[in-house]
NUFIRO-215365 format. One record per residue: residue number from 0; residue in one letter; x, z, y of N, C-alpha, C, O, CB in turn. Coordinates in nm, 3 decimals. Glycine has a CB too. Layout:
N
SITE   nr  rest     n.c1     n.c3     n.c2    ca.c1    ca.c3    ca.c2     c.c1     c.c3     c.c2     o.c1     o.c3     o.c2    cb.c1    cb.c3    cb.c2
SITE  NUM     A        X        Z        Y        X        Z        Y        X        Z        Y        X        Z        Y        X        Z        Y
...
This chain:
135
SITE   nr  rest     n.c1     n.c3     n.c2    ca.c1    ca.c3    ca.c2     c.c1     c.c3     c.c2     o.c1     o.c3     o.c2    cb.c1    cb.c3    cb.c2
SITE    0     M    0.411    0.464    3.703    0.470    0.387    3.595    0.477    0.470    3.468    0.455    0.417    3.359    0.608    0.338    3.634
SITE    1     G    0.508    0.598    3.479    0.516    0.685    3.363    0.384    0.696    3.291    0.380    0.700    3.168    0.563    0.822    3.403
SITE    2     Q    0.274    0.700    3.366    0.141    0.711    3.306    0.110    0.585    3.224    0.048    0.593    3.118    0.034    0.732    3.416
SITE    3     I    0.154    0.469    3.273    0.131    0.345    3.200    0.211    0.344    3.071    0.159    0.304    2.967    0.170    0.223    3.288
SITE    4     D    0.337    0.389    3.076    0.419    0.396    2.955    0.360    0.493    2.854    0.360    0.466    2.734    0.563    0.437    2.990
SITE    5     D    0.308    0.607    2.902    0.247    0.706    2.813    0.122    0.648    2.747    0.099    0.671    2.628    0.211    0.833    2.890
SITE    6     A    0.043    0.573    2.823   -0.076    0.510    2.766   -0.037    0.403    2.664   -0.106    0.385    2.564   -0.163    0.448    2.878
SITE    7     K    0.074    0.332    2.689    0.119    0.231    2.593    0.157    0.295    2.459    0.124    0.243    2.353    0.239    0.153    2.650
SITE    8     M    0.227    0.407    2.466    0.265    0.478    2.342    0.140    0.521    2.265    0.133    0.504    2.144    0.353    0.602    2.375
SITE    9     L    0.044    0.576    2.337   -0.082    0.617    2.274   -0.151    0.496    2.210   -0.202    0.505    2.099   -0.176    0.684    2.377
SITE   10     K   -0.152    0.384    2.280   -0.216    0.264    2.227   -0.148    0.215    2.100   -0.215    0.171    2.006   -0.216    0.153    2.331
SITE   11     V   -0.016    0.223    2.096    0.058    0.182    1.975    0.019    0.273    1.859   -0.004    0.225    1.748    0.211    0.188    1.999
SITE   12     V    0.012    0.403    1.883   -0.023    0.498    1.777   -0.168    0.478    1.734   -0.199    0.485    1.615   -0.001    0.644    1.826
SITE   13     L   -0.258    0.453    1.829   -0.398    0.426    1.794   -0.409    0.301    1.708   -0.486    0.297    1.612   -0.483    0.411    1.921
SITE   14     L   -0.333    0.198    1.742   -0.335    0.076    1.663   -0.281    0.101    1.523   -0.336    0.051    1.425   -0.254   -0.034    1.732
SITE   15     L   -0.174    0.177    1.513   -0.118    0.213    1.382   -0.221    0.290    1.300   -0.241    0.261    1.182    0.010    0.296    1.400
SITE   16     F   -0.286    0.388    1.362   -0.389    0.465    1.294   -0.501    0.372    1.246   -0.548    0.384    1.133   -0.446    0.574    1.388
SITE   17     A   -0.544    0.280    1.333   -0.652    0.188    1.298   -0.615    0.102    1.177   -0.696    0.083    1.086   -0.687    0.099    1.418
SITE   18     V   -0.494    0.050    1.176   -0.451   -0.035    1.065   -0.447    0.044    0.934   -0.499   -0.002    0.832   -0.312   -0.096    1.095
SITE   19     V   -0.386    0.161    0.938   -0.376    0.243    0.816   -0.514    0.280    0.764   -0.541    0.264    0.645   -0.293    0.371    0.844
SITE   20     T   -0.601    0.329    0.851   -0.734    0.372    0.804   -0.819    0.253    0.762   -0.901    0.265    0.671   -0.805    0.452    0.913
SITE   21     L   -0.801    0.139    0.826   -0.876    0.020    0.786   -0.833   -0.028    0.648   -0.918   -0.063    0.566   -0.857   -0.092    0.889
SITE   22     V   -0.704   -0.029    0.622   -0.654   -0.071    0.490   -0.708    0.022    0.381   -0.762   -0.023    0.280   -0.498   -0.073    0.487
SITE   23     Y   -0.692    0.152    0.401   -0.744    0.247    0.302   -0.896    0.239    0.292   -0.951    0.242    0.183   -0.700    0.390    0.337
SITE   24     G   -0.963    0.228    0.406   -1.109    0.222    0.407   -1.163    0.102    0.332   -1.257    0.115    0.254   -1.159    0.219    0.548
SITE   25     I   -1.104   -0.014    0.355   -1.150   -0.134    0.286   -1.125   -0.120    0.136   -1.210   -0.155    0.055   -1.079   -0.261    0.342
SITE   26     G   -1.009   -0.069    0.101   -0.980   -0.049   -0.041   -1.080    0.044   -0.107   -1.132    0.015   -0.214   -0.839    0.006   -0.059
SITE   27     Y   -1.108    0.156   -0.042   -1.199    0.255   -0.101   -1.344    0.207   -0.101   -1.419    0.239   -0.193   -1.189    0.386   -0.025
SITE   28     L   -1.384    0.131   -0.001   -1.523    0.085    0.008   -1.550   -0.035   -0.081   -1.651   -0.039   -0.151   -1.556    0.051    0.151
SITE   29     V   -1.460   -0.132   -0.079   -1.486   -0.260   -0.146   -1.436   -0.263   -0.291   -1.506   -0.312   -0.379   -1.421   -0.371   -0.069
SITE   30     V   -1.316   -0.210   -0.315   -1.257   -0.220   -0.450   -1.201   -0.085   -0.496   -1.082   -0.076   -0.527   -1.146   -0.326   -0.453
SITE   31     P   -1.284    0.019   -0.502   -1.231    0.150   -0.540   -1.173    0.153   -0.680   -1.079    0.228   -0.706   -1.339    0.253   -0.529
SITE   32     G   -1.228    0.074   -0.771   -1.175    0.070   -0.908   -1.032    0.017   -0.910   -0.949    0.066   -0.988   -1.263   -0.017   -0.997
SITE   33     V   -1.002   -0.080   -0.827   -0.867   -0.135   -0.819   -0.772   -0.029   -0.764   -0.660   -0.013   -0.813   -0.864   -0.263   -0.730
SITE   34     V   -0.817    0.043   -0.662   -0.733    0.148   -0.603   -0.702    0.255   -0.707   -0.587    0.299   -0.718   -0.804    0.212   -0.480
SITE   35     V   -0.801    0.297   -0.784   -0.779    0.398   -0.889   -0.683    0.343   -0.994   -0.595    0.415   -1.041   -0.913    0.441   -0.954
SITE   36     S   -0.701    0.218   -1.030   -0.613    0.156   -1.130   -0.468    0.150   -1.081   -0.375    0.179   -1.156   -0.662    0.016   -1.165
SITE   37     I   -0.448    0.111   -0.955   -0.313    0.104   -0.898   -0.249    0.243   -0.895   -0.129    0.257   -0.917   -0.318    0.044   -0.755
SITE   38     S   -0.331    0.344   -0.868   -0.278    0.480   -0.855   -0.228    0.536   -0.988   -0.144    0.626   -0.990   -0.384    0.572   -0.799
SITE   39     G   -0.279    0.482   -1.097   -0.241    0.537   -1.227   -0.319    0.663   -1.261   -0.287    0.731   -1.358   -0.094    0.565   -1.230
SITE   40     G   -0.420    0.693   -1.182   -0.499    0.814   -1.204   -0.600    0.797   -1.315   -0.624    0.687   -1.365   -0.569    0.853   -1.077
SITE   41     G   -0.658    0.909   -1.350   -0.758    0.910   -1.457   -0.890    0.853   -1.411   -0.907    0.821   -1.293   -0.777    1.049   -1.508
SITE   42     P   -0.985    0.840   -1.503   -1.117    0.788   -1.468   -1.186    0.879   -1.367   -1.173    1.001   -1.371   -1.203    0.773   -1.594
SITE   43     V   -1.258    0.817   -1.277   -1.327    0.891   -1.172   -1.456    0.818   -1.137   -1.465    0.696   -1.151   -1.237    0.908   -1.047
SITE   44     N   -1.556    0.892   -1.092   -1.679    0.833   -1.044   -1.648    0.761   -0.914   -1.615    0.824   -0.814   -1.790    0.941   -1.025
SITE   45     L   -1.658    0.628   -0.914   -1.618    0.548   -0.798   -1.702    0.576   -0.674   -1.658    0.549   -0.563   -1.626    0.402   -0.832
SITE   46     G   -1.822    0.629   -0.693   -1.906    0.665   -0.578   -1.841    0.774   -0.493   -1.863    0.779   -0.372   -2.042    0.711   -0.625
SITE   47     W   -1.763    0.859   -0.556   -1.696    0.966   -0.482   -1.583    0.912   -0.395   -1.541    0.977   -0.299   -1.641    1.070   -0.578
SITE   48     I   -1.534    0.794   -0.428   -1.428    0.732   -0.348   -1.489    0.637   -0.247   -1.445    0.631   -0.132   -1.328    0.658   -0.438
SITE   49     R   -1.590    0.562   -0.289   -1.648    0.457   -0.206   -1.700    0.510   -0.072   -1.681    0.445    0.031   -1.760    0.388   -0.281
SITE   50     W   -1.766    0.625   -0.070   -1.824    0.675    0.055   -1.716    0.703    0.159   -1.739    0.684    0.279   -1.905    0.801    0.029
SITE   51     S   -1.597    0.748    0.115   -1.492    0.778    0.211   -1.439    0.651    0.277   -1.389    0.656    0.389   -1.377    0.852    0.143
SITE   52     G   -1.450    0.538    0.208   -1.409    0.411    0.267   -1.489    0.378    0.392   -1.433    0.330    0.491   -1.424    0.299    0.166
SITE   53     G   -1.618    0.403    0.387   -1.702    0.379    0.505   -1.662    0.465    0.623   -1.658    0.419    0.737   -1.848    0.403    0.472
SITE   54     T   -1.632    0.591    0.595   -1.589    0.682    0.701   -1.456    0.637    0.761   -1.440    0.639    0.883   -1.576    0.825    0.647
SITE   55     L   -1.362    0.597    0.677   -1.232    0.552    0.727   -1.245    0.425    0.810   -1.179    0.411    0.913   -1.137    0.527    0.610
SITE   56     I   -1.330    0.332    0.767   -1.351    0.210    0.845   -1.412    0.244    0.981   -1.373    0.186    1.082   -1.442    0.111    0.768
SITE   57     A   -1.507    0.337    0.984   -1.567    0.377    1.111   -1.462    0.439    1.204   -1.462    0.411    1.324   -1.681    0.476    1.087
SITE   58     L   -1.374    0.523    1.151   -1.268    0.582    1.232   -1.173    0.474    1.285   -1.125    0.483    1.398   -1.190    0.686    1.151
SITE   59     A   -1.146    0.373    1.202   -1.060    0.262    1.246   -1.125    0.187    1.362   -1.059    0.155    1.460   -1.032    0.165    1.129
SITE   60     F   -1.254    0.160    1.352   -1.325    0.092    1.461   -1.324    0.178    1.588   -1.305    0.126    1.698   -1.470    0.060    1.420
SITE   61     G   -1.343    0.308    1.571   -1.335    0.398    1.686   -1.198    0.395    1.752   -1.188    0.393    1.875   -1.369    0.540    1.644
SITE   62     A   -1.092    0.394    1.671   -0.956    0.388    1.726   -0.933    0.257    1.800   -0.864    0.255    1.902   -0.852    0.405    1.613
SITE   63     I   -0.988    0.147    1.750   -0.974    0.018    1.819   -1.048    0.022    1.952   -0.999   -0.030    2.052   -1.029   -0.097    1.730
SITE   64     M   -1.166    0.084    1.955   -1.241    0.095    2.080   -1.165    0.179    2.182   -1.160    0.143    2.300   -1.380    0.157    2.054
SITE   65     V   -1.106    0.289    2.138   -1.029    0.374    2.228   -0.900    0.302    2.269   -0.856    0.317    2.383   -0.996    0.510    2.161
SITE   66     F   -0.841    0.226    2.179   -0.724    0.144    2.211   -0.754    0.054    2.330   -0.671    0.037    2.419   -0.680    0.061    2.089
SITE   67     R   -0.873   -0.004    2.331   -0.912   -0.096    2.439   -0.937   -0.023    2.570   -0.907   -0.076    2.677   -1.035   -0.174    2.399
SITE   68     H   -0.993    0.097    2.564   -1.026    0.175    2.684   -0.997    0.323    2.659   -1.089    0.399    2.628   -1.176    0.155    2.723
SITE   69     P   -0.871    0.366    2.672   -0.836    0.505    2.639   -0.878    0.610    2.743   -0.872    0.729    2.715   -0.688    0.514    2.620
SITE   70     S   -0.919    0.566    2.859   -0.954    0.662    2.963   -1.066    0.756    2.918   -1.170    0.713    2.869   -0.995    0.588    3.090
SITE   71     R   -1.041    0.885    2.937   -1.138    0.991    2.907   -1.177    0.998    2.760   -1.292    1.029    2.728   -1.262    0.972    2.991
SITE   72     Q   -1.084    0.971    2.671   -1.112    0.972    2.527   -1.036    1.082    2.453   -1.006    1.068    2.335   -1.078    0.838    2.467
SITE   73     R   -1.005    1.190    2.522   -0.930    1.300    2.461   -0.998    1.353    2.335   -0.931    1.383    2.237   -0.911    1.413    2.561
SITE   74     I   -1.130    1.364    2.337   -1.202    1.423    2.224   -1.182    1.339    2.097   -1.167    1.394    1.988   -1.352    1.437    2.257
SITE   75     F   -1.182    1.207    2.111   -1.162    1.121    1.994   -1.019    1.133    1.943   -0.997    1.145    1.823   -1.195    0.975    2.028
SITE   76     V   -0.923    1.128    2.033   -0.782    1.138    1.993   -0.756    1.273    1.926   -0.684    1.280    1.827   -0.688    1.119    2.115
SITE   77     T   -0.814    1.379    1.980   -0.800    1.512    1.920   -0.865    1.515    1.781   -0.808    1.570    1.687   -0.863    1.620    2.011
SITE   78     T   -0.981    1.455    1.769   -1.053    1.453    1.641   -0.973    1.380    1.534   -0.960    1.430    1.422   -1.190    1.388    1.658
SITE   79     I   -0.921    1.262    1.566   -0.848    1.187    1.462   -0.712    1.249    1.433   -0.659    1.234    1.323   -0.831    1.041    1.505
SITE   80     S   -0.654    1.320    1.531   -0.528    1.387    1.501   -0.552    1.503    1.405   -0.472    1.527    1.315   -0.460    1.439    1.631
SITE   81     W   -0.663    1.576    1.423   -0.700    1.682    1.329   -0.733    1.624    1.191   -0.695    1.679    1.088   -0.819    1.763    1.382
SITE   82     A   -0.804    1.510    1.191   -0.839    1.445    1.064   -0.712    1.407    0.988   -0.701    1.434    0.868   -0.926    1.320    1.088
SITE   83     A   -0.617    1.345    1.057   -0.492    1.304    0.992   -0.416    1.426    0.940   -0.360    1.423    0.830   -0.404    1.224    1.090
SITE   84     L   -0.414    1.534    1.019   -0.344    1.656    0.975   -0.411    1.716    0.851   -0.342    1.749    0.755   -0.341    1.760    1.089
SITE   85     L   -0.541    1.729    0.853   -0.611    1.788    0.738   -0.600    1.701    0.613   -0.586    1.753    0.503   -0.758    1.809    0.773
SITE   86     I   -0.606    1.569    0.631   -0.587    1.479    0.518   -0.446    1.497    0.460   -0.429    1.510    0.339   -0.610    1.332    0.560
SITE   87     G   -0.347    1.498    0.547   -0.209    1.514    0.503   -0.186    1.646    0.431   -0.119    1.651    0.328   -0.115    1.505    0.621
SITE   88     L   -0.243    1.754    0.486   -0.227    1.885    0.422   -0.298    1.892    0.288   -0.247    1.952    0.193   -0.279    1.995    0.514
SITE   89     A   -0.417    1.831    0.279   -0.490    1.829    0.152   -0.412    1.751    0.046   -0.403    1.794   -0.069   -0.630    1.768    0.170
SITE   90     L   -0.357    1.638    0.086   -0.279    1.558   -0.008   -0.150    1.631   -0.049   -0.110    1.628   -0.165   -0.244    1.422    0.054
SITE   91     L   -0.087    1.697    0.048    0.034    1.773    0.018    0.004    1.885   -0.082    0.081    1.907   -0.175    0.094    1.831    0.147
SITE   92     Y   -0.106    1.955   -0.062   -0.147    2.061   -0.154   -0.166    2.004   -0.295   -0.117    2.060   -0.393   -0.277    2.129   -0.105
SITE   93     S   -0.240    1.891   -0.305   -0.264    1.830   -0.435   -0.135    1.785   -0.501   -0.119    1.795   -0.623   -0.358    1.712   -0.421
SITE   94     W   -0.045    1.736   -0.420    0.084    1.688   -0.471    0.168    1.805   -0.522    0.223    1.799   -0.632    0.161    1.611   -0.361
SITE   95     L    0.179    1.911   -0.442    0.264    2.024   -0.478    0.210    2.105   -0.595    0.288    2.159   -0.674    0.281    2.114   -0.359
SITE   96     T    0.080    2.114   -0.607    0.021    2.192   -0.716    0.006    2.113   -0.845   -0.032    2.169   -0.948   -0.113    2.245   -0.674
SITE   97     G    0.035    1.983   -0.840    0.020    1.900   -0.959   -0.125    1.867   -0.990   -0.156    1.824   -1.100    0.081    1.968   -1.076
SITE   98     E   -0.211    1.888   -0.895   -0.353    1.865   -0.910   -0.388    1.716   -0.920   -0.489    1.679   -0.980   -0.428    1.928   -0.795
SITE   99     S   -0.305    1.632   -0.862   -0.329    1.489   -0.863   -0.281    1.427   -0.994   -0.173    1.460   -1.043   -0.259    1.422   -0.744
SITE  100     T   -0.362    1.338   -1.050   -0.324    1.270   -1.174   -0.265    1.133   -1.146   -0.228    1.062   -1.239   -0.445    1.257   -1.267
SITE  101     S   -0.257    1.094   -1.020   -0.204    0.962   -0.986   -0.052    0.964   -0.984    0.012    1.069   -0.990   -0.258    0.916   -0.850
SITE  102     A    0.005    0.844   -0.976    0.151    0.831   -0.969    0.203    0.902   -0.843    0.133    0.908   -0.742    0.194    0.681   -0.967
SITE  103     T    0.322    0.956   -0.851    0.378    1.033   -0.739    0.383    0.952   -0.611    0.348    1.003   -0.505    0.518    1.081   -0.774
SITE  104     W    0.425    0.825   -0.619    0.434    0.743   -0.498    0.298    0.725   -0.433    0.288    0.711   -0.311    0.495    0.607   -0.530
SITE  105     F    0.191    0.725   -0.515    0.057    0.700   -0.463    0.004    0.818   -0.384   -0.082    0.799   -0.297   -0.038    0.667   -0.577
SITE  106     I    0.050    0.937   -0.409    0.009    1.053   -0.328    0.113    1.083   -0.221    0.077    1.131   -0.113   -0.013    1.176   -0.418
SITE  107     A    0.240    1.057   -0.249    0.346    1.084   -0.151    0.332    0.996   -0.028    0.345    1.043    0.084    0.484    1.065   -0.214
SITE  108     L    0.306    0.868   -0.048    0.296    0.774    0.064    0.187    0.813    0.164    0.217    0.826    0.282    0.271    0.634    0.012
SITE  109     P    0.062    0.832    0.120   -0.039    0.870    0.219   -0.019    1.010    0.276   -0.062    1.038    0.388   -0.176    0.861    0.157
SITE  110     T    0.047    1.097    0.202    0.077    1.231    0.254    0.170    1.219    0.374    0.143    1.275    0.480    0.141    1.320    0.145
SITE  111     V    0.279    1.146    0.356    0.377    1.130    0.464    0.316    1.052    0.581    0.336    1.089    0.697    0.504    1.057    0.412
SITE  112     V    0.242    0.946    0.551    0.181    0.866    0.657    0.080    0.949    0.736    0.079    0.944    0.859    0.112    0.741    0.597
SITE  113     S   -0.004    1.025    0.668   -0.106    1.106    0.737   -0.042    1.214    0.823   -0.083    1.234    0.938   -0.200    1.170    0.635
SITE  114     L    0.056    1.284    0.770    0.122    1.388    0.850    0.198    1.326    0.967    0.202    1.383    1.076    0.219    1.470    0.762
SITE  115     G    0.259    1.210    0.944    0.328    1.140    1.053    0.231    1.095    1.161    0.259    1.110    1.280    0.403    1.019    0.999
SITE  116     L    0.117    1.041    1.121    0.015    1.001    1.218   -0.039    1.120    1.296   -0.062    1.111    1.416   -0.100    0.928    1.149
SITE  117     A   -0.058    1.232    1.228   -0.106    1.352    1.296   -0.008    1.392    1.406   -0.048    1.421    1.519   -0.124    1.468    1.196
SITE  118     F    0.120    1.394    1.372    0.223    1.428    1.471    0.223    1.327    1.586    0.223    1.367    1.703    0.361    1.433    1.405
SITE  119     L    0.222    1.198    1.554    0.227    1.095    1.658    0.103    1.096    1.747    0.113    1.077    1.868    0.242    0.958    1.595
SITE  120     L   -0.012    1.119    1.688   -0.135    1.126    1.768   -0.132    1.245    1.863   -0.169    1.234    1.979   -0.258    1.135    1.678
SITE  121     R   -0.088    1.358    1.813   -0.079    1.479    1.897    0.023    1.458    2.009   -0.003    1.491    2.125   -0.042    1.602    1.812
SITE  122     W    0.139    1.404    1.973    0.247    1.384    2.069    0.208    1.281    2.175    0.224    1.306    2.295    0.374    1.340    1.998
SITE  123     S    0.158    1.165    2.132    0.121    1.062    2.229   -0.001    1.104    2.311   -0.013    1.066    2.427    0.093    0.929    2.157
SITE  124     G   -0.090    1.181    2.251   -0.204    1.234    2.326   -0.160    1.329    2.436   -0.217    1.328    2.545   -0.300    1.305    2.232
SITE  125     Q   -0.059    1.410    2.407   -0.005    1.500    2.510    0.064    1.421    2.621    0.050    1.453    2.739    0.093    1.601    2.448
SITE  126     K    0.138    1.318    2.583    0.207    1.236    2.682    0.108    1.162    2.772    0.135    1.140    2.890    0.299    1.135    2.612
SITE  127     A   -0.006    1.123    2.716   -0.106    1.046    2.792   -0.222    1.134    2.838   -0.333    1.085    2.857   -0.159    0.931    2.707
SITE  128     K   -0.198    1.263    2.855   -0.307    1.355    2.887   -0.377    1.319    3.018   -0.497    1.343    3.032   -0.253    1.497    2.895
SITE  129     D   -0.304    1.262    3.114   -0.369    1.224    3.239   -0.465    1.109    3.219   -0.567    1.100    3.287   -0.264    1.186    3.343
SITE  130     V   -0.434    1.020    3.126   -0.523    0.907    3.096   -0.645    0.957    3.018   -0.756    0.910    3.041   -0.449    0.798    3.015
SITE  131     L   -0.623    1.050    2.927   -0.728    1.096    2.838   -0.825    1.198    2.899   -0.939    1.211    2.854   -0.667    1.153    2.718
SITE  132     K   -0.778    1.269    3.000   -0.860    1.380    3.052   -0.988    1.329    3.118   -0.992    1.220    3.175   -0.780    1.463    3.152
SITE  133     A   -1.089    1.412    3.109   -1.217    1.380    3.173   -1.203    1.397    3.324   -1.137    1.490    3.372   -1.331    1.470    3.119
SITE  134     E   -1.263    1.308    3.396   -1.253    1.314    3.542   -1.371    1.387    3.603   -1.378    1.401    3.725   -1.243    1.175    3.602
């Protein structure tokens, strides 16, 4: 029963990750100019933002696939937990150094969400290690 509960927690976190990355991915891929405008940031080459949208959407689809069948998917869960951590740390660095020209809320929100997802993915991955391990 404990293994089932651990897998449920992992599935909830995977679904959360999928939703967050899908929302950001669609925004960056389809309407990057709107995202830049909402952020309050300066002018930017939209091609530099648009490509990351495709990557985020692909990660969201991967998380949905693992959500459906988490068995033996440790490598994916580890990969996206590292991705979330590195994204969060990069955003935190930009925020703290004043490197970002966007509104504070626009960098603070994804910073906190990314670092939170990194923690949750690592924690739920550890809890569901029996489900995720290769047989």
